[in-house]
N, CA, C and O atoms as a Tinker XYZ file with bonds, in Angstrom:
   356  protein
     1  N      1.064000   -1.362000   -0.228000    73     2
     2  CA     0.097000   -0.004000   -0.496000    64     1     3
     3  C      1.116000    0.915000   -0.219000    63     2     4     5
     4  O      1.621000    1.458000   -1.202000    81     3
     5  N      1.591000    1.257000    1.038000    73     3     6
     6  CA     2.724000    2.604000    0.916000    64     5     7
     7  C      3.268000    2.602000   -0.250000    63     6     8     9
     8  O      3.511000    3.751000   -0.617000    81     7
     9  N      3.720000    1.397000   -1.378000    73     7    10
    10  CA     4.176000    2.049000   -2.422000    64     9    11
    11  C      3.174000    2.943000   -3.559000    63    10    12    13
    12  O      3.282000    4.091000   -3.991000    81    11
    13  N      2.343000    2.049000   -3.772000    73    11    14
    14  CA     0.740000    2.275000   -4.170000    64    13    15
    15  C      0.667000    4.010000   -3.806000    63    14    16    17
    16  O      0.724000    4.827000   -4.724000    81    15
    17  N      0.582000    4.281000   -2.881000    73    15    18
    18  CA     0.462000    5.263000   -2.118000    64    17    19
    19  C      1.790000    6.951000   -2.789000    63    18    20    21
    20  O      1.679000    8.115000   -3.173000    81    19
    21  N      2.583000    6.189000   -2.592000    73    19    22
    22  CA     3.813000    7.062000   -3.083000    64    21    23
    23  C      4.016000    7.359000   -5.248000    63    22    24    25
    24  O      4.388000    8.260000   -6.000000    81    23
    25  N      3.383000    5.668000   -5.381000    73    23    26
    26  CA     3.635000    6.353000   -6.877000    64    25    27
    27  C      2.199000    7.472000   -6.949000    63    26    28    29
    28  O      2.207000    8.440000   -7.710000    81    27
    29  N      1.163000    7.193000   -6.153000    73    27    30
    30  CA     0.037000    8.078000   -7.457000    64    29    31
    31  C      0.392000    9.533000   -6.853000    63    30    32    33
    32  O     -0.114000   10.515000   -7.397000    81    31
    33  N      1.566000    9.760000   -5.329000    73    31    34
    34  CA     1.399000   11.015000   -4.949000    64    33    35
    35  C      1.934000   11.947000   -6.029000    63    34    36    37
    36  O      1.417000   13.028000   -6.310000    81    35
    37  N      3.259000   11.313000   -6.739000    73    35    38
    38  CA     4.012000   11.518000   -7.359000    64    37    39
    39  C      3.346000   10.985000   -8.898000    63    38    40    41
    40  O      4.340000   11.315000   -9.545000    81    39
    41  N      3.039000   10.797000   -9.243000    73    39    42
    42  CA     2.508000   10.810000  -10.573000    64    41    43
    43  C      0.691000   11.745000  -10.366000    63    42    44    45
    44  O     -0.227000   11.153000  -10.934000    81    43
    45  N      0.381000   12.817000   -9.755000    73    43    46
    46  CA    -0.544000   13.304000   -9.054000    64    45    47
    47  C     -1.915000   12.771000   -9.047000    63    46    48    49
    48  O     -2.892000   13.504000   -9.193000    81    47
    49  N     -1.994000   11.495000   -8.877000    73    47    50
    50  CA    -3.155000   10.846000   -8.843000    64    49    51
    51  C     -3.721000   11.244000   -7.904000    63    50    52    53
    52  O     -3.051000   11.363000   -6.878000    81    51
    53  N     -5.218000   11.623000   -7.865000    73    51    54
    54  CA    -5.976000   11.899000   -7.220000    64    53    55
    55  C     -6.789000   10.410000   -5.783000    63    54    56    57
    56  O     -7.441000    9.368000   -5.851000    81    55
    57  N     -6.547000   10.746000   -5.366000    73    55    58
    58  CA    -7.591000    9.344000   -4.409000    64    57    59
    59  C     -8.174000    9.223000   -3.563000    63    58    60    61
    60  O     -8.712000    8.325000   -2.914000    81    59
    61  N     -7.990000   10.839000   -3.569000    73    59    62
    62  CA    -9.922000   11.415000   -3.005000    64    61    63
    63  C    -11.483000   10.485000   -3.694000    63    62    64    65
    64  O    -11.538000    9.912000   -4.782000    81    63
    65  N    -12.615000   10.595000   -2.642000    73    63    66
    66  CA   -13.460000    9.902000   -3.171000    64    65    67
    67  C    -14.886000   11.028000   -2.611000    63    66    68    69
    68  O    -15.056000   11.568000   -1.519000    81    67
    69  N    -15.379000   11.050000   -3.344000    73    67    70
    70  CA   -16.764000   11.685000   -3.393000    64    69    71
    71  C    -18.089000   10.931000   -3.748000    63    70    72    73
    72  O    -18.340000   10.078000   -4.600000    81    71
    73  N    -19.198000   11.836000   -2.351000    73    71    74
    74  CA   -20.341000   11.304000   -2.322000    64    73    75
    75  C    -22.144000   12.158000   -3.132000    63    74    76    77
    76  O    -21.929000   13.218000   -3.720000    81    75
    77  N    -22.555000   12.031000   -3.127000    73    75    78
    78  CA   -23.697000   13.065000   -2.615000    64    77    79
    79  C    -24.734000   12.044000   -2.330000    63    78    80    81
    80  O    -24.605000   10.894000   -2.751000    81    79
    81  N    -26.133000   12.557000   -1.375000    73    79    82
    82  CA   -27.076000   12.026000   -1.259000    64    81    83
    83  C    -27.854000   12.823000   -1.876000    63    82    84    85
    84  O    -27.627000   13.924000   -2.376000    81    83
    85  N    -28.907000   12.132000   -1.810000    73    83    86
    86  CA   -30.370000   12.848000   -2.682000    64    85    87
    87  C    -31.242000   12.422000   -1.487000    63    86    88    89
    88  O    -31.250000   11.421000   -0.769000    81    87
    89  N    -32.079000   13.713000   -1.546000    73    87    90
    90  CA   -32.984000   13.491000   -0.461000    64    89    91
    91  C    -33.945000   13.560000   -0.398000    63    90    92    93
    92  O    -34.360000   14.599000    0.115000    81    91
    93  N    -35.072000   12.431000   -0.908000    73    91    94
    94  CA   -35.705000   12.092000   -1.013000    64    93    95
    95  C    -37.369000   12.406000   -0.835000    63    94    96    97
    96  O    -37.745000   12.576000    0.325000    81    95
    97  N    -38.523000   12.506000   -2.059000    73    95    98
    98  CA   -39.695000   13.648000   -1.602000    64    97    99
    99  C    -39.386000   15.178000   -0.989000    63    98   100   101
   100  O    -39.878000   15.747000   -0.015000    81    99
   101  N    -38.563000   15.529000   -1.770000    73    99   102
   102  CA   -38.007000   17.197000   -1.235000    64   101   103
   103  C    -38.293000   18.095000   -2.407000    63   102   104   105
   104  O    -37.570000   17.801000   -3.360000    81   103
   105  N    -38.900000   18.835000   -2.584000    73   103   106
   106  CA   -39.185000   20.252000   -3.515000    64   105   107
   107  C    -39.800000   21.122000   -3.717000    63   106   108   109
   108  O    -40.825000   20.939000   -4.374000    81   107
   109  N    -39.472000   22.451000   -3.259000    73   107   110
   110  CA   -39.867000   23.583000   -2.527000    64   109   111
   111  C    -39.626000   24.647000   -3.641000    63   110   112   113
   112  O    -38.690000   24.872000   -4.408000    81   111
   113  N    -41.144000   25.350000   -3.368000    73   111   114
   114  CA   -41.194000   26.395000   -4.723000    64   113   115
   115  C    -41.072000   28.199000   -3.901000    63   114   116   117
   116  O    -41.750000   28.841000   -3.099000    81   115
   117  N    -40.215000   28.347000   -4.432000    73   115   118
   118  CA   -39.821000   29.563000   -3.597000    64   117   119
   119  C    -40.799000   30.690000   -4.170000    63   118   120   121
   120  O    -41.148000   31.613000   -3.434000    81   119
   121  N    -41.217000   30.606000   -5.437000    73   119   122
   122  CA   -42.300000   31.780000   -5.196000    64   121   123
   123  C    -44.071000   31.680000   -4.401000    63   122   124   125
   124  O    -44.846000   32.622000   -4.234000    81   123
   125  N    -44.298000   30.093000   -4.008000    73   123   126
   126  CA   -45.427000   30.072000   -4.025000    64   125   127
   127  C    -45.322000   30.011000   -2.082000    63   126   128   129
   128  O    -46.089000   29.924000   -1.124000    81   127
   129  N    -44.117000   30.102000   -2.310000    73   127   130
   130  CA   -43.733000   29.131000   -0.865000    64   129   131
   131  C    -44.629000   27.992000   -0.192000    63   130   132   133
   132  O    -45.236000   28.026000    0.879000    81   131
   133  N    -44.514000   26.831000   -1.272000    73   131   134
   134  CA   -44.751000   25.387000   -1.486000    64   133   135
   135  C    -44.037000   24.894000   -1.434000    63   134   136   137
   136  O    -42.987000   25.533000   -1.492000    81   135
   137  N    -43.884000   22.965000   -1.244000    73   135   138
   138  CA   -43.774000   21.875000   -0.775000    64   137   139
   139  C    -42.275000   22.214000    0.790000    63   138   140   141
   140  O    -42.073000   23.113000    1.607000    81   139
   141  N    -41.666000   21.003000    0.467000    73   139   142
   142  CA   -40.771000   20.729000    1.099000    64   141   143
   143  C    -39.020000   20.937000    1.029000    63   142   144   145
   144  O    -38.247000   20.282000    0.330000    81   143
   145  N    -38.659000   22.109000    2.025000    73   143   146
   146  CA   -36.831000   22.120000    1.807000    64   145   147
   147  C    -35.794000   21.190000    1.627000    63   146   148   149
   148  O    -34.921000   20.839000    0.833000    81   147
   149  N    -36.678000   20.764000    3.590000    73   147   150
   150  CA   -35.722000   19.718000    3.472000    64   149   151
   151  C    -36.627000   19.019000    5.614000    63   150   152   153
   152  O    -37.236000   19.543000    6.547000    81   151
   153  N    -36.132000   17.770000    5.274000    73   151   154
   154  CA   -36.849000   16.835000    6.413000    64   153   155
   155  C    -36.807000   17.201000    8.351000    63   154   156   157
   156  O    -37.368000   17.004000    9.428000    81   155
   157  N    -35.343000   18.049000    7.450000    73   155   158
   158  CA   -35.575000   19.077000    9.432000    64   157   159
   159  C    -34.803000   19.988000    9.695000    63   158   160   161
   160  O    -33.612000   20.033000    9.388000    81   159
   161  N    -35.216000   20.521000   10.089000    73   159   162
   162  CA   -33.876000   21.800000   10.729000    64   161   163
   163  C    -33.459000   22.020000   11.909000    63   162   164   165
   164  O    -34.131000   21.739000   12.901000    81   163
   165  N    -32.241000   22.577000   11.957000    73   163   166
   166  CA   -31.924000   23.121000   12.978000    64   165   167
   167  C    -30.419000   23.963000   13.152000    63   166   168   169
   168  O    -29.255000   23.657000   12.892000    81   167
   169  N    -31.020000   25.072000   13.677000    73   167   170
   170  CA   -30.259000   25.901000   14.220000    64   169   171
   171  C    -29.407000   26.974000   14.976000    63   170   172   173
   172  O    -29.842000   27.376000   16.055000    81   171
   173  N    -27.948000   27.586000   14.380000    73   171   174
   174  CA   -27.389000   27.597000   15.958000    64   173   175
   175  C    -26.520000   29.190000   15.495000    63   174   176   177
   176  O    -26.419000   29.733000   14.395000    81   175
   177  N    -26.196000   29.438000   16.331000    73   175   178
   178  CA   -25.266000   30.127000   17.052000    64   177   179
   179  C    -23.527000   30.221000   17.208000    63   178   180   181
   180  O    -23.570000   29.795000   18.362000    81   179
   181  N    -22.434000   30.378000   17.040000    73   179   182
   182  CA   -21.517000   30.261000   17.852000    64   181   183
   183  C    -20.362000   31.855000   17.653000    63   182   184   185
   184  O    -20.089000   32.316000   16.544000    81   183
   185  N    -20.061000   32.204000   18.427000    73   183   186
   186  CA   -19.798000   32.905000   19.027000    64   185   187
   187  C    -18.057000   32.406000   19.493000    63   186   188   189
   188  O    -17.652000   31.299000   19.847000    81   187
   189  N    -17.192000   33.906000   19.294000    73   187   190
   190  CA   -15.923000   33.097000   19.850000    64   189   191
   191  C    -14.696000   34.597000   19.800000    63   190   192   193
   192  O    -14.174000   35.138000   18.826000    81   191
   193  N    -14.567000   34.915000   21.367000    73   191   194
   194  CA   -13.735000   35.549000   21.471000    64   193   195
   195  C    -11.620000   35.579000   21.297000    63   194   196   197
   196  O    -11.045000   34.554000   21.664000    81   195
   197  N    -10.719000   36.806000   20.734000    73   195   198
   198  CA   -10.280000   36.269000   20.769000    64   197   199
   199  C     -8.878000   36.965000   21.028000    63   198   200   201
   200  O     -8.166000   35.996000   20.763000    81   199
   201  N     -8.160000   37.783000   21.299000    73   199   202
   202  CA    -7.534000   38.004000   20.630000    64   201   203
   203  C     -6.128000   38.909000   19.889000    63   202   204   205
   204  O     -5.337000   39.211000   20.781000    81   203
   205  N     -5.896000   39.150000   19.188000    73   203   206
   206  CA    -5.222000   39.239000   18.518000    64   205   207
   207  C     -3.915000   40.058000   18.643000    63   206   208   209
   208  O     -4.078000   41.240000   18.946000    81   207
   209  N     -2.540000   39.592000   18.446000    73   207   210
   210  CA    -1.259000   40.570000   18.578000    64   209   211
   211  C     -1.048000   41.279000   17.208000    63   210   212   213
   212  O     -0.263000   40.861000   16.357000    81   211
   213  N     -1.464000   41.879000   17.135000    73   211   214
   214  CA    -0.933000   43.079000   16.240000    64   213   215
   215  C      0.230000   42.663000   14.602000    63   214   216   217
   216  O      0.128000   42.295000   13.432000    81   215
   217  N      1.684000   43.224000   16.071000    73   215   218
   218  CA     2.693000   42.999000   15.468000    64   217   219
   219  C      2.821000   41.586000   15.202000    63   218   220   221
   220  O      3.693000   41.490000   14.338000    81   219
   221  N      2.567000   40.912000   15.384000    73   219   222
   222  CA     3.091000   39.443000   15.439000    64   221   223
   223  C      1.583000   38.261000   14.838000    63   222   224   225
   224  O      1.937000   37.086000   14.735000    81   223
   225  N      0.797000   38.405000   14.653000    73   223   226
   226  CA    -0.416000   37.720000   13.185000    64   225   227
   227  C     -0.961000   37.293000   14.967000    63   226   228   229
   228  O     -2.101000   37.639000   15.279000    81   227
   229  N     -0.156000   36.615000   15.942000    73   227   230
   230  CA    -0.460000   35.464000   16.978000    64   229   231
   231  C     -1.778000   36.256000   17.546000    63   230   232   233
   232  O     -2.114000   37.441000   17.520000    81   231
   233  N     -2.548000   34.711000   18.228000    73   231   234
   234  CA    -4.008000   34.720000   18.504000    64   233   235
   235  C     -4.060000   33.996000   19.638000    63   234   236   237
   236  O     -3.127000   33.240000   19.911000    81   235
   237  N     -4.878000   34.088000   20.252000    73   235   238
   238  CA    -5.353000   33.058000   21.699000    64   237   239
   239  C     -6.918000   33.578000   21.531000    63   238   240   241
   240  O     -7.399000   34.600000   21.042000    81   239
   241  N     -7.477000   32.432000   22.147000    73   239   242
   242  CA    -8.949000   32.219000   21.709000    64   241   243
   243  C     -9.258000   32.073000   23.260000    63   242   244   245
   244  O     -9.030000   31.177000   24.073000    81   243
   245  N     -9.787000   33.152000   23.330000    73   243   246
   246  CA   -10.231000   33.707000   25.101000    64   245   247
   247  C    -11.007000   32.773000   25.094000    63   246   248   249
   248  O    -10.670000   31.909000   25.903000    81   247
   249  N    -12.004000   32.522000   24.483000    73   247   250
   250  CA   -13.718000   31.467000   24.339000    64   249   251
   251  C    -14.356000   31.330000   23.251000    63   250   252   253
   252  O    -14.231000   31.762000   22.105000    81   251
   253  N    -15.309000   30.424000   23.979000    73   251   254
   254  CA   -16.031000   29.779000   22.167000    64   253   255
   255  C    -17.316000   29.659000   22.837000    63   254   256   257
   256  O    -17.273000   29.376000   24.035000    81   255
   257  N    -18.605000   29.843000   22.216000    73   255   258
   258  CA   -19.834000   29.254000   21.934000    64   257   259
   259  C    -19.805000   29.524000   21.759000    63   258   260   261
   260  O    -19.331000   30.573000   21.322000    81   259
   261  N    -21.062000   27.987000   22.029000    73   259   262
   262  CA   -22.370000   26.971000   20.724000    64   261   263
   263  C    -23.143000   26.906000   21.130000    63   262   264   265
   264  O    -23.183000   26.248000   22.170000    81   263
   265  N    -24.308000   27.516000   20.641000    73   263   266
   266  CA   -25.720000   26.797000   20.385000    64   265   267
   267  C    -26.098000   25.943000   19.494000    63   266   268   269
   268  O    -25.839000   25.910000   18.291000    81   267
   269  N    -26.829000   25.136000   20.245000    73   267   270
   270  CA   -27.545000   24.257000   18.422000    64   269   271
   271  C    -28.681000   23.927000   19.312000    63   270   272   273
   272  O    -28.611000   23.336000   20.389000    81   271
   273  N    -29.902000   24.458000   18.629000    73   271   274
   274  CA   -31.253000   23.655000   18.695000    64   273   275
   275  C    -31.312000   22.788000   17.531000    63   274   276   277
   276  O    -31.649000   23.051000   16.377000    81   275
   277  N    -30.912000   21.686000   18.066000    73   275   278
   278  CA   -31.320000   20.076000   17.497000    64   277   279
   279  C    -32.918000   18.698000   17.475000    63   278   280   281
   280  O    -33.326000   17.567000   17.210000    81   279
   281  N    -33.160000   19.947000   17.957000    73   279   282
   282  CA   -35.146000   19.308000   18.746000    64   281   283
   283  C    -34.451000   18.476000   19.630000    63   282   284   285
   284  O    -33.638000   18.940000   20.429000    81   283
   285  N    -34.919000   16.289000   19.484000    73   283   286
   286  CA   -34.757000   16.067000   20.458000    64   285   287
   287  C    -33.782000   14.383000   19.258000    63   286   288   289
   288  O    -34.169000   13.786000   18.253000    81   287
   289  N    -32.236000   14.225000   20.298000    73   287   290
   290  CA   -31.304000   14.034000   19.529000    64   289   291
   291  C    -31.835000   12.712000   19.354000    63   290   292   293
   292  O    -32.842000   12.387000   19.984000    81   291
   293  N    -31.179000   11.787000   18.441000    73   291   294
   294  CA   -31.566000   10.144000   18.247000    64   293   295
   295  C    -29.746000   10.342000   19.230000    63   294   296   297
   296  O    -29.467000   10.587000   20.404000    81   295
   297  N    -29.396000   10.232000   18.710000    73   295   298
   298  CA   -27.288000    9.544000   19.287000    64   297   299
   299  C    -26.740000   11.149000   19.489000    63   298   300   301
   300  O    -26.738000   12.062000   18.664000    81   299
   301  N    -26.299000   11.137000   20.838000    73   299   302
   302  CA   -26.627000   13.054000   21.321000    64   301   303
   303  C    -24.743000   12.939000   20.755000    63   302   304   305
   304  O    -24.044000   13.844000   20.300000    81   303
   305  N    -24.399000   11.554000   21.004000    73   303   306
   306  CA   -22.165000   11.461000   20.617000    64   305   307
   307  C    -22.965000   11.886000   18.760000    63   306   308   309
   308  O    -23.115000   13.108000   18.803000    81   307
   309  N    -23.203000   11.645000   18.082000    73   307   310
   310  CA   -22.880000   11.943000   17.145000    64   309   311
   311  C    -23.304000   13.608000   16.387000    63   310   312   313
   312  O    -23.116000   14.433000   15.492000    81   311
   313  N    -24.051000   13.187000   17.694000    73   311   314
   314  CA   -24.324000   15.568000   16.842000    64   313   315
   315  C    -23.772000   16.278000   17.573000    63   314   316   317
   316  O    -24.174000   17.441000   17.558000    81   315
   317  N    -22.736000   15.970000   18.439000    73   315   318
   318  CA   -21.688000   16.732000   19.232000    64   317   319
   319  C    -20.693000   16.747000   18.303000    63   318   320   321
   320  O    -20.234000   17.845000   17.989000    81   319
   321  N    -20.100000   15.379000   17.603000    73   319   322
   322  CA   -19.370000   15.187000   16.391000    64   321   323
   323  C    -19.503000   16.337000   14.932000    63   322   324   325
   324  O    -18.596000   16.834000   14.264000    81   323
   325  N    -20.679000   16.453000   14.829000    73   323   326
   326  CA   -20.954000   17.801000   13.923000    64   325   327
   327  C    -20.758000   19.049000   14.352000    63   326   328   329
   328  O    -20.401000   20.067000   13.760000    81   327
   329  N    -21.102000   18.783000   15.714000    73   327   330
   330  CA   -21.459000   20.815000   16.063000    64   329   331
   331  C    -19.792000   20.535000   16.440000    63   330   332   333
   332  O    -19.253000   21.639000   16.513000    81   331
   333  N    -19.020000   19.675000   16.645000    73   331   334
   334  CA   -17.624000   20.253000   17.029000    64   333   335
   335  C    -17.445000   20.232000   16.118000    63   334   336   337
   336  O    -17.508000   21.410000   15.766000    81   335
   337  N    -16.984000   19.026000   14.443000    73   335   338
   338  CA   -17.027000   19.512000   13.066000    64   337   339
   339  C    -16.879000   21.201000   12.848000    63   338   340   341
   340  O    -16.261000   22.216000   13.171000    81   339
   341  N    -17.603000   20.822000   12.306000    73   339   342
   342  CA   -19.109000   22.563000   12.066000    64   341   343
   343  C    -18.134000   23.235000   12.205000    63   342   344   345
   344  O    -17.335000   23.565000   11.329000    81   343
   345  N    -18.117000   23.574000   13.660000    73   343   346
   346  CA   -17.345000   24.907000   14.609000    64   345   347
   347  C    -15.849000   24.862000   14.203000    63   346   348   349
   348  O    -15.286000   25.896000   13.844000    81   347
   349  N    -14.793000   22.930000   14.290000    73   347   350
   350  CA   -13.551000   23.645000   13.544000    64   349   351
   351  C    -13.273000   24.152000   12.119000    63   350   352   353
   352  O    -12.497000   24.971000   11.627000    81   351
   353  N    -14.290000   23.275000   11.633000    73   351   354
   354  CA   -14.226000   23.647000   10.089000    64   353   355
   355  C    -14.594000   25.950000    9.586000    63   354   356
   356  O    -14.565000   26.339000    8.419000    81   355
């Protein structure tokens, strides 16, 4: 596997893959405001307080607050992971 990855890297072969899920039974019409856009809705807000050294560009995160309304969670561990991942991005 090491040799294969090495060869792909030096030949500039992209080894990534992606996918797309098409949610069934959705369709929204903006003008008349009809249809269903998604099967679920979440609301969230994030704020971070940072200190920046304007001479060096160094920064320190003093605090970060995340608030999410996801309704009743089916699996809180997955929700925490999704929220933390979104915040980091």
